N, C-alpha and C positions, 0 to 999 in steps of 0.2 A: 423261436423268437432271439435272432440275434444280439448276445450281451458281451459288452466291453466292458472288463472292469478296471480301474485304475489306481487302486492302493496297494497293490500285490508286492511281497516283497522276497528277496532272496540275501542269502548270507555271503559275503567276500571274506574268507578266512584269513586274506592278509591285511585288509581293512580292520575286519574284529580283533585282531592279535594287538595291531597297533594302536586301538583306540581302546584296548580293555581297561587300561591305568585310568584313563580321564573319564572312562563309564566307572569305573570302581570309587573314585571320587565322590559323584553325584548320587550311585546308588549299591553303597557299599554289599546291600544285601541282593541285590539284584535276581542272580544266580540262583538262588535259593527260594526267592518269591515264586519266580517263573520255572520250576523244575519240573521238566514234561515226567520224569517219573514218577513223581507223586501228583500227578493229575492235574497241576495249580491250570486254572481256565488261561487262555490266550496263552499257551505254554507248547509250541509245536515242536517236533522233533527234529534233530539234527538232518534226518535224511529229508524234509519235508524243507527245511530251510536252503539245503545246498543243492538238491535235483530241479534241474528245470528241462530234463529230458523225458524222463518214463513216469517215476511217481507224479508230477504235477501234472502233467498232459493227461494222464490217465483221469485224474481227480478230475478236471477241466470236462472232461469229455463225459464221465459221469453225471456230472451235474450241470449239466448246460452251459459252460461257460465258453464262447465263443474267442475271446483276446483277452490275454491280461497285459498290460502295462506296467512292467517291470522296473522295480527300484533295489538299490543298493540300500543296508542298514549302518548307522553310526558314522558316514563319512563325518558330520560335522564336528566329531569328537577328535579327530586325527590330528597329532602333531603338526606343527608346521615344516619340520625338518623331512618329512615323507607323505605329505597331505599330496601333494600336486602327482606326484609318480604314483602313487597309490589309485587317485582317483582315476588317471589317464589308464591304465591297464586295466581297472573294472570296467570304464566305460568299453574298452576294446571288448572284451570279454563278454560285455552285454552285446555290442553289435554283431559279435559273431552269432552268438545265441538266437538272436532275433534273425538272422541271415538264415540259419539253420532251421527256424522253424516258422516259415513267411504264413502270416495271416494269425498265427497263434499268440505270437508275442510283439510289443512295443517297447520304445527303452526310454524311460526316464536318465538327464544324465543327473550322475553324482557332480558335487562341486566342492572344490577344497577351499570352501567359504573363509578360513584362515588366511588367505592369500587371496583378496577379492580381484585383484587386477589378473591373474591366474583363472580364477575361476570365472570370471568373465570369457576370457579365451577359451576355455573348457567348454563353458556353454556354447559358445560359438562353434568351436570342432564337433561339438557332439551333434549341432541341429544340422550344421550344413556340410558336414564329411560324413557321420554315422548315421543321419537319418533318423535321429530321435524326435520325439515330438514336444519336450518341453524339459522341467528338471522339478524332481523334489529336492527339499530344503528340511532337515528334519532339525528342526527347535533354532535355539541361539548358536553362535560360534563364540567362544569364551565369556558366555555372560550378555553378549549384545545383541540386541535384536536387529532385524533387518533395516532399518531405518536411521542406523547409526551411518555418518557420512562415510566412513572407509567404506561400507558396501554400495555405495553408489554405483561402480563399476557394473556390479551385477544388475542390478534393478533396471539400469539406463540399457545394457545389453540384452536383457530379456525383453524390454518393450520394445527397442529398436528391431529385434527379429523376430519381435510379435510372438513370441512363445510364452503360453502358462506357467506359473510357478504353483506348484503342488506343495501347502506350506503342514509339513506333516509336526504329531506331536512328539516333544522330547523332553526331558526330564528337568523339572525348574534347577535354575543356580541354587548350590548348597546352601545358601542364607535363607532362601525360600524356604528351602524344604525344611530349615531347621525351625525358623519360626513359625511354619502354618501346619509342619506333618508330625513334625516328632512328639515324642513321649507316650506313644502308643507301643505295643510289640513289632520288633523289627520285620516280622514279614507284612504285619497290618500297612505299618507307614511304609513301606516302600511300593506297595499296590496301592496304597492312598495318594499316596505323591506323583502316581505314574498313571496308570488304566482304568484306575475307579475315577478319580478325577482330576489329579493334579496337572498334568500334563495336559487337557483339555481345557483348563482356566486358562496353562501358560500361552496355548496357542491364540485363544480368543484374543488375550493382550496382545501379543505380538501383532498380529494382525490390525488391531484396533489402533495400536502404537502408528500401524503405517499408513493407516489413515488421519488419523491426527496430524504427525507431522508432516502432513502435505505432500505425500509421496504420489498420492491418484491425481493432485493437481499438476505435479511438474510431469507425471508420465499417465495421461488420461486412459490409454489404450491398455495401460498394464493388468494383467488379468491374474488372479490367482484363485485356488481351488485348495477348500479345508472341507478335511472328511469331517465325520462324526456328527451329521446335519449342522455343519458349519460352527462344531466346537462352543455351544452354547448362544452364539450372538444371534440367531435369528430370532431367539426367545424373550432377547432384550431390544429390538430392535425400536416397538414405538420409544422406549423408555432411554434411549441414548439420544430419540431426537429430540424430546423434551427437556433432557438434560444438558445438552450439548447442542444447541442451534448456532448458526452460521455465526450471528452476534457472538459467540462466545469461543467459537473456535477461529474465527476468521477463514475458513475453509469456502471453496468455492462451489460446494453443494451439499446438501444435507448429509447426516449420517446414514440415514435409509439408504438416498440415491447411488451413495459409494456401497453400501454394501449389497445394492441390487444391479449396481452396473458394473463392478469391478470384482466380485466375488460370485464363485459358484461352489455348490457342496455335492457331498457323495453321503452317503449311510457308514460307509466304510465296516458295513455287517452287522449295523446294529439294525436290523430288521423291525422296526416298528410300524404299525400302517399309520399311527398316531401320529407322529413326527413327520412322516411323509406327507401327510396331509396340511399339517401345519407346515412347514417348508414350501409346499407348493401354494398356499394361501399367501404366505408372508413375501416370498421371492419369484412365485410364478414356476411353471413348469419348466421353462428353458433353461432356468438355471441350475439344473437338478441332474445330476449324473449318476453313475453306478460302481460301487467299488467293496469288496467283500472285508478287505484287509485279510489275504490268505497269506501266511499257512497261520497267523493267529487266529484266526476265526475260519471255520469250516465252509467250504463253500454247498455244501449241503441245503436244502432247502431256497439257496439265492435266487433262483429262476421260478419258484413258486412262488415268493415274496412279491414280484414284481406281477407273474399271473395272476394272482390273487388279488391286487390292489383295486380299488375301486376307480379305478381311471378309464377314459377311452383307449381301444387301440392304439390310436395314434399319439397319445401322453405316455402310455408305455411303452412303446419305441423311442421316445426321445430320450427318455430315460435310460433304458437299456443300450444304445447306442446311437442316437443320430444326433444326441446333444454333445458328446463326446468326437464323431466325426465332425462337426463343424467348428469345434473348438480347437483339436490338436490337428486337425486336416490327415485324420485316420484314413 
């Protein structure tokens, strides 16, 4: 079965170095908490993060992955004086990588969201000139959600180009971390505020901000993708409708209508049959695509998870590749 995975990352050393200071402010013990040598979960090797030619392709072949859509890490943490140039260079490098391995890779544009007009222009360049299929945005920029008016050029351009935005988790602002996650052992705090809970909740709030601010009334065709089975949101779908009806929100549609019409979800390596079935029941199979979150999650078992799902062959194919091909034009 053909399998396309959407949340698959690589590290650009120039972006990593330039964003390191801002990253350390948010999560000062991140490197210790995600030390590959200590065998910490979700802690890939440097080789896995950097290689796109040998190690990655061999791993894909061994585990039945046809195509990865690649995205660079930490672009939203770049300082303003270098963000535009470093992001452009990374996107150019990624385009060359995709061209070098036809059919195996596609690209998500990195955006210098700290400079919104430049980010909108880079999105258009990445789609129309580099052949990318969408963009991935990693959390907030300078502690701000995308529904802030300053980011409207990015949303407007994505809607006009009809390209999806993959909203990926990132560490919450320092004030949130200090109020919600502090007071524990440093490594526990770091994992609690990131991969265990915090940045998933953060992503849910981010997307709900976009809904409640009227983003999808302004841009009704704009599509977002959320990993980790929708970052908790599907499990509150009925509650959101009951707690925030249209007479309260003043929006054109109900909360669940936005979630079913403007949001798609992937597992991001959380291979739970129960969550798969739940999301199909709540959102419909046409809203579900596939992702491993490589190299933070192993690709081993990814194909078996779909093969063993209690679904028709048609629905398995939709999740494995058909839905992604339709949404991203792959």
